[in-house]
C-alpha positions in Angstrom: -19.3 -108.6 -6.8 -15.7 -107.8 -7.7 -15.1 -106.5 -11.2 -18.4 -104.7 -11.3 -20.5 -107.8 -11.5 -24.2 -107.2 -10.8 -25.5 -108.5 -7.5 -27.4 -111.7 -7.5 -29.6 -110.4 -4.8 -30.8 -106.8 -4.8 -32.5 -106.9 -1.3 -32.1 -108.6 2.0 -35.6 -110.0 1.6 -34.6 -111.8 -1.7 -31.5 -113.2 0.0 -33.4 -114.2 3.1 -35.9 -116.1 0.9 -33.2 -118.0 -0.8 -31.4 -118.8 2.5 -34.7 -120.1 4.0 -35.3 -122.2 0.9 -31.9 -123.9 1.5 -32.7 -124.7 5.2 -36.2 -125.8 4.3 -34.7 -128.7 2.3 -33.9 -130.3 5.7 -30.3 -130.9 4.8 -28.7 -133.2 7.4 -25.4 -131.3 7.3 -25.8 -127.7 6.2 -22.5 -126.0 5.2 -21.3 -122.6 4.1 -20.2 -124.1 0.8 -23.6 -125.8 0.3 -25.4 -122.6 1.1 -23.1 -120.7 -1.2 -23.8 -123.0 -4.1 -27.6 -122.9 -3.4 -27.4 -119.1 -3.5 -25.8 -119.3 -6.9 -22.3 -118.2 -5.8 -19.3 -119.7 -7.4 -17.3 -119.8 -4.2 -17.5 -119.3 -0.4 -15.6 -116.0 -0.9 -18.7 -114.7 -2.7 -20.7 -115.6 0.4 -18.3 -113.6 2.6 -18.2 -110.7 0.1 -22.0 -110.4 0.5 -21.6 -110.4 4.2 -19.5 -107.3 3.8 -22.5 -105.4 2.6 -24.4 -103.9 5.4 -27.9 -104.8 4.0 -27.0 -108.5 3.9 -24.9 -108.8 7.0 -27.7 -109.8 9.4 -29.2 -112.4 7.0 -25.9 -114.1 6.4 -24.7 -114.0 10.1 -28.0 -115.7 11.0 -27.5 -118.3 8.3 -24.0 -119.0 9.7 -25.5 -119.4 13.1 -28.0 -121.9 11.8 -25.2 -124.0 10.3 -23.3 -123.7 13.7 -26.5 -124.9 15.5 -26.7 -128.0 13.3 -23.1 -128.9 14.3 -23.9 -128.1 17.9 -26.8 -130.5 17.9 -24.5 -133.3 16.5 -22.3 -133.0 19.6 -24.7 -135.3 21.4 -24.4 -138.0 18.7 -21.9 -140.8 18.8 -20.0 -139.7 15.7 -19.4 -136.0 16.1 -15.7 -135.5 15.3 -16.4 -133.4 12.2 -18.7 -131.1 14.1 -16.2 -130.7 16.9 -13.6 -129.7 14.3 -16.0 -127.3 12.6 -17.0 -125.6 15.9 -13.4 -125.2 17.0 -12.7 -123.5 13.7 -15.5 -121.0 14.2 -14.2 -120.1 17.7 -15.7 -122.5 20.1 -13.6 -123.4 23.2 -14.0 -127.0 24.2 -13.7 -126.3 28.0 -16.4 -123.7 27.9 -18.7 -126.0 25.9 -18.3 -128.9 28.3 -19.5 -126.7 31.2 -22.4 -125.5 29.1 -23.4 -129.0 28.0 -23.2 -130.4 31.5 -25.4 -127.6 32.8 -27.9 -128.0 30.0 -28.6 -131.7 30.3 -28.8 -134.1 33.2 -25.3 -135.5 33.6 -24.9 -138.9 35.3 -21.6 -138.3 37.2 -21.5 -142.1 37.9 -20.9 -142.7 34.2 -17.8 -140.5 34.1 -14.3 -141.9 34.5 -12.0 -140.6 37.2 -10.1 -138.6 34.5 -13.3 -137.1 33.1 -14.4 -136.1 36.6 -11.1 -134.5 37.3 -11.4 -132.5 34.0 -14.9 -131.5 34.9 -13.9 -130.3 38.3 -11.0 -128.3 36.9 -13.2 -126.7 34.3 -15.9 -125.8 36.8 -13.3 -124.4 39.1 -11.9 -122.2 36.3 -15.4 -121.0 35.4 -16.2 -120.0 38.9 -12.9 -118.0 39.5 
């Protein structure tokens, strides 16, 4: 977009179609970089530049949310360190998410260690004050 380059996508509908195509491929770990390459951009910054255009903002924000959702789902898997790192970098707060996760699934408190129970009690106490 810089330097007077023509836009790869003229309408939000064209862009949405290309974004949907990326996610329809059932990629196990969708990424901003992967989506950027699929869209024909030469860098992530091109993705963010498009997001700066009002007509494309909603489409790309939703795409980023879909990527975030994929990482959120992986929090319930055994090997989720990369997803935790990613989510922290996009603004997630670990304490808030622990409270959300425990209220969204049946938590067996008997399986938690004393330290984990103490942390949970502290977090719940903070969220209620």
